[in-house]
Structure formats: structure tokens, C-alpha cells
N, C-alpha and C positions, 0 to 999 in steps of 0.2 A: 481302644485308645481314646478316641473322642476328644482330642486336644482342640482347644479353641485358639483363635488368633486371627490376624489379618491375612487375607489372601493376596493375590489370587492363588488358587490351588490347581493342581493337575488331577483330573478325574480319569481314572483308567477303568473301563468297564468291559467285561467279556461279552462277546456276542452269543456265546453258547453257555447254557446253564451249567453249574457245578464244575467249572473249569479248574482242575487241580493245580495247574501251574500258577494260578493267581495266589493260591495258598503258599506255594513254595517261594515265590517272589516276595510276597508280603512278609513272610516269616524271616527271610534273610534281611530285608530292608529294615525291619523292626529292630534288628540287632546292631545296626550301624549308626554311629554318631560321628560324622565327619562332614565338613562343609563341601567336600568334593564328591558327595553322593546325595541325591535328592532325599530329603527327610520324609519319612512316612508319617502322616498325621492320623490316618484312620483306615480301617479296612472292615469289610463285612459283606452283607448280602442285600442286594436290591431284589425285592420279591415282586414279580409281575404275574398276576393271576395265579398265585400259588407256586410259581417256578422261580427258584433263587438264582440270581446271576451275581457272581462275586465282583467286588469293586475294590479299588485302592484309591485313597486320597493322599496325594503327595505334594511336596513343595513344587511350585511352578518354577521351572528354570528357564529364564529368558537368555538365549544365547545363540551362537552360530556354530555349526559343525567344525571340528578341529581342522580338517583339510581345507575347507573353504576359508576359515579364519586365517590360516597360514598364507593362503594365496593373496589375501586382501590387506594384510598388515605388515608387509615388508619383514617377513620372518627372519630372525637371526638364530644362530646356534644358542645364544644365551636365552632368548625368549622360548625357543623350543625346549631347552632343558628345564626351564621353570614350569612350563605346561606339562611336560612328561613327568616331572617329579610329583606334580599334584595328582596325576592319574595313578602313579605308583603308590601314593599315600592312600588313595581310594582302594587300591588292591590290597594294601597292607591291612586296612581295616576289615576288608572282606575276608582275607585269609585268617586274621585273628579271630573272626567270628566262625571259623571252620567252614567257610564257604568258598566257592570259586565262581567267577563271573561267566566264563566259557564263551564269551563273544566280544572280547576286547578288540576295538578297532576305532579308527578316527571317526567313522560315522556314528559311533555310540559315545562320543565325547562332545559336549557343548562347552564353548568358551563364553563366559559372561562378559558384559561390557567392561567390567573392571579387570579383565584379563585372567580370571580364575577358571580353571578347567573343572568340569563336573562329569563323572562317569555315569552314563545313563543306561537304560534298558537292561534290567536284570531278569528279563523274561526267560533267558536260557540258563540262568544260574542254578546252582545246586549247593547243598550243604551236607555235612556229615550226618548220616543216619536218616536223610530224607528218603521217602519211599520212591521206588523206581517208577519213572513215567515213560522213559524211552526204552523199548525192548528190542529194537532192531537197529542195525547200522543204517546210515552214518550217525555219529554222535552230534549233538548240538554244536553250533559254531559255524564260522565262515571258513571255507576250505583254505583260502589264501593265508589265513592267520593260524592255522592249526600246526602244532608242534611236530617235529620229526617223529617222536615216539608215538603220537596219536596216529599219524598217517601210516607208520610202519604197522601198528596194531591193526588198522583197517585192512591193509594189504594181506597181512599174515592170517587174518581171520575172515577173509572174504567169502569163504565157503561155510562159515558158521553164522547163520542168520541171527542167532540169539546172543552172540558175543557182545559185551558192553565195554566200552572204554571209560574208565574212571578218571576224569580230569583232575589234575593236581595244580597247586599254586604255580609250579614251574611252567605249566601250559599258559597261564595268564601272563607271566613274565615274558615268555617267548612272543606271544601276540603283541605285547607292548613293544617289543623290539621290531616286529614287522611294521607296526604303526609308526614308530620313530623313523624307520628307513623310508617309508613312503611319505611321511610328513616332510622330510628333508629333501628327498630326491624326486618325488612325484611318481616313483616306480616301486614295484615290489622287488625284494631281493631275488637273485637268480634262482631258477628252479632246477631241481635235480631231475635227471632224465631216467626213465625206466626203459631198458633195452632188453630185447629177447636174444638169448644166446643158445648154443647147443645144450648147455646145462640147465637152462631155464631163464628166469628173468633176473636182471642185474641192475642195481642202481648205480648211476654214473654221476659223479659230482661235476658240475659245470665250473668254469673259472669264476672265482669270486670277484665281484665288482664292489670295492669299498665305497661307501657312501660319499667319501670325500673326493672321489673321482667323478661324481655326478653333480655335486654341488659344493659350495664353500662351507663344508662342515668342519668345525674346529676339531682338533685332535682329541680333546676330552670327550666330546659327544660321540665322535666316530668310534672311540674305544669302547664306550658304554653300549653302543648299538651292537658292536661285535660280541660283547659279553652276553647281552640278552638273547642273541641269536645262536649261541653255542649249541652244538648238537647234544652234548651231555647236560641233562637237566640240572645237576648239582653245580655246574660251572656257571650258570646264569645268575646266581645270587637270589636272595629273597626279595620280595617287593619292597620291604623296609630298607634293605641294603642298597637296592637300586635307587630308591627315593633319596636316601642320604647322599649317595655318590653324585646324583644329578644336582642336588641342592648345593653341594660343596663345589662342584665344577662350575655351576652358574655364578657363584661368588668369586671364584679364584681364577677363572680362565682369563687369558690376556685379550687384547683388542681384536684378535682374529674372531672371537666369539660374537663380535658385534657387526661383522660383515653380513650383508644380506645373503640369504641362502638362494641366490639366483642360480638357475641350472647352468652348468658349464658343459662343453663337449665331452663325450665319453672317451676316455683314454683306454689304452690296451689293458685288459684285465690282468690281475696278478695271478699266475698259475700256482698250483701246488698248495692250496690252503688245506689245513689239516682238519677243518670242520666243514659241515655242509649245511646248506639251506634245507627247508622242509621238503619232504618227498612229494612235491606237488604232482608229479607224473602219476603217482599211484591212484589219483582220483579218476583216471581215465577208465577204470573198470566200473565206476559208478554209473547208474542210469543217467541219461542225459538230462532228465527233468528232475531236479532236486526238490526236496520238500523242506519247509522250515517253520518257524514259529509264526503265529498270527500277529498282525499289526494291530495294536490296541489304541483306542481313542484317547487322545491327550488334549484336553481343552482347559482354558483358564476359566474358573468359576469361583463364585463365592459360595462355599459349601453349605447346603442345608438339605434336609430331607429325612425320611424315615428309613431305618435300616433293620435288617434281621440279624439275629445273633450269628457271630462267626463260629466256625468249627470245621472239622475235617470233612471234606466233600467226598463223594463217590468217584471212582475212576471213570473218566469219560473219554471220548475220542479227543485226541490231542490236536493242537492247533497247527496250522500250516500257513506260511507267509507267501504273499504274492512274490513272484519272481521279478527281477528287474532292479533290485537294489544296486547301487554303484559297485559294491564289493561282491555282488553275486548273491547276496542274501544268506542268512544262516541256514544250515542244513542240519538234519539230525532226527526229525520226528518221522522216521520212515514207516512207523506203524500207524500213522494217522490215516483216517478215512479220506478217500478222494472220490469226488462225484463228477458227473457230467462229462461225457466223452467228447473230445475235440479231435476228430479223426484227421483233419486236414492240416493241423499245425505241425511243423517240423521243428524239433528242438534246436536251439542255437549250438553251434559247434565251433570250438576254437581251432585255429590252424596251427600247424607246426609241431604236433606231438606224435606219439606212437599209439596207434590203435591196436587193440587186441582182437583175437579171433572171436567170432560169435560164440558165446557160451553154449554148453550142451543143454542147459535148461533155461527157461525164461527168468527174467528178473522178477522180484516181488512187485506186484502192481502192474506188470507189463501186460499189454493187450494180448489176449489169447484168441485163437481161431474160433469162429469165422472172422477173418481179418477184413478190414474195410477196403474199399477200392483204392488202388495204388499202394497197398501194403502187401508184404510178402510173408508167407508162413515159413519160418526157419526155426528148427529145433523146438517146436511147440509154442513159439511166440510170434508176435506180429512185428515186422520191421519195415522201415521206409528206406528206400535206396537214396543215398546222398547224391544229389544231382551232379553229374559231370565229374565225379571223383573216382579215382582208381588208386590202389595202393602205391606208395604208403599213404594211409588214410590220416585224417585229422584227429585231434584229441577228442575223446568221447564218441568216436565212431568205431565201427567194428568191421573187420574184413570177412567176406564170405564169397568163396569161389571167384576171386579176382575183382570184386566190387566192394564198395564201402556202404555200410548201412548204419542207421540209428534205430534204437528200440523205441517203440511207441507206448506212451503212457497217458493216463488220464491227467488232466490238469488239476492243480490244487483247488479244493473247494474254497468258497469265499472266506476271507480272514475273520477272526473272532470279533472284530469291531469295525465300525464304519469310520470313514475319514471325517474330520471335524467340519 
């Protein structure tokens, strides 16, 4: 590319050499031409002592995270619709380029000082005919934003370690619906529960809580949020159709759209909805310690330097991201390498869900005997007893002989780049 112009630019450099995900991200960004996605200026290889590290040089986006911006700027339905329509336009361009973002959420959207939204972080993205980089579940993305069809696939193929979920544009639209719900209400949509019966496991729909019962959401925006969260992918509409509908509603909505979206008391939910929220409860079978993409360096620079020719890199160990992101961090690169055992760390566990029985075989990457002190050997894996907990156990814990346990895993290795 080698385009010249005024900076500053964002320089994204891998910590590990020959990182193939940089090629995928760079290739998709190179196809996009919209002000709601950072423009790619250059890409190539920085060679250090004969070892090539891929880099991307992108437009520097100065802005604030979508959720934080909404809290600090007296957000209204009209403002929310304008911002969401711009994210939908970014997805429209991505889908027209035969790509999918796969990690749409408020933390990956920046709002500029002029009020424009920019969809960021294409590190989890994919495009048609791109080579496979993730070979084991779970798929890339943040669990709270994954579509019902994605989560059903994960549950139905839980005993097939090589099964891969192919994300579609409808998955991005659904994630935009979750983003809209949380932006307006400060909460995630209600979660579906997974319950065990005599016949097996059964998904149970909770009462639907419309966003307008949690905040002063205007009818037009509430209806579009419902549409994006439909259980049937074809009922959600394309990103282009959603963008057009949001833009039209932002122009034509009455004065109710200008009321601040301040949270109001939760009223009784409406029973008997015919569609469901994503099957969040199915993630309880996953290992308690998820893995994700590496966080890459983003710094403002005036670009200059020597580069190596770009080209297709060799397959390398995939990146994993530090835990602790507000949304739980993206998950999906389960075949990534993990280093350095931390035996005394107990994974975080959410309360209030249904725990499953300890599986007959260890999870991929789970500690194997000999187990460390205070760990128990169960069915060939190492487990830690959850303190002072008895069945019914919490989400992501497992029941064994009347007690609750969590599987023990190695922590993620350091991310692929250093903080600025």
C-alpha cells in the first residue's frame, strides 16, 4: 500500500513472529472503504534479526468506547439510533466484502468527538475462503453476544472437538442487537436456561424483558432491537436494511426519541414471547478459563521505517487475550498454546446457573495427574473444590458426589503485544 499522508497513525505490531491473524485482519481491512471503519494505510513485515513480525498501519481513531460515551452524554433514543446505524453501515461494508466481524460489541466501537461511531478491532474477523486458523471450539467472539444458532451449534457439537462454526452476517446483526440492548438499558437481554430432565437437557425461555421497560426507549428503537434479536436469522434483516431502518427512525421518530435514556424501575416481564434470547446457559459446559485473541499495540505515531515484503505467513500458534475485559473477553482460539502453570488460581464463577456433572474425560488443556496440592483427581483430570458450595452449583462449576468443583487450567500465555 505505502500510502502517504498526515498522521497520526495507529501501529499494530504482533508480539509473535509470522502471526497469520494479522494477514487475515489486514486483508479484510484493505477491502473496506467507509469512514465507520479505520482505514488501512500499510501492512508488511518488520524484520528483527532475521525474524519477521507482521504489522498494520491504520488510521488513528480518537474516541471513547460506546458504552462509556452513552453514560456521559445524556444518551437519547435518537442519538442511539444514529450511532447504531453507523455501526450497521460498517457491518454492511464488511458483509459486502464477504467478511464477518465476529466480535461486535460496545467495547469494540469508538465514538469520535464529532459523534461518529467507528467499528474497531477486526482481529477476530473472517472472510470467505480465508484459511482456517481456529480448529477447536469455542469459536471467536464474546459469549454474551453470540447468536442462538452459534450457541446451539456449540452445545450440539460439544463432543466433537474438531467441529467449526462458520459465522454468518446474521451473527453480526444479532451481536449489534445485544449491543443496542445493553447501550440503552445497561444490561444484557434475558438468558435462556439449560435444565436437566429425565429425557436429557432442555432449553427453557425466560420471560422477555422489553428494553422499554428498563429505560425510556422510544417505540421505533425498541422494535428494531427486537428484530435484531430474533431467534430466526433470516428475520433479523441484513446490516444494510437495519442501517436504513435506524436512519429512517432517527429522522421520523417523535419527541419521545429525545427523552434521556435514564434507567427506570423494572416492571413485570411480559410472558409468552415467541422468540428467545441466546442460549447463554449452554456455555456452562465450557472450561471455566476461556481463551481469546491477543491484545495488540495501538500507538499514535508518525509512520516511518523499513519494511519487509508482505506475503502469506506460515501457520503459527494462535493468540490469546488476557482475561478481565468488561464483556468477558473474546473466546475462541482454543487450540492456542498455553504456558506456565498457576496452580493456586481459582477461576471466576458466576452464581445462579445450572452446573453439569463432571465429564467422563478431561477438557482439552485441563491439568492432568499428578495434581497439585488442594486439587482432586476426578475422571483423569485435576479439579478444585469450590469453597463452601453444595449443589445446586453455580454456572461453570460441576457436581461430583454432592460437591461443586471447577476444572483447573493453565493461564493464557502473554498476549501478542505489549501495552503502549
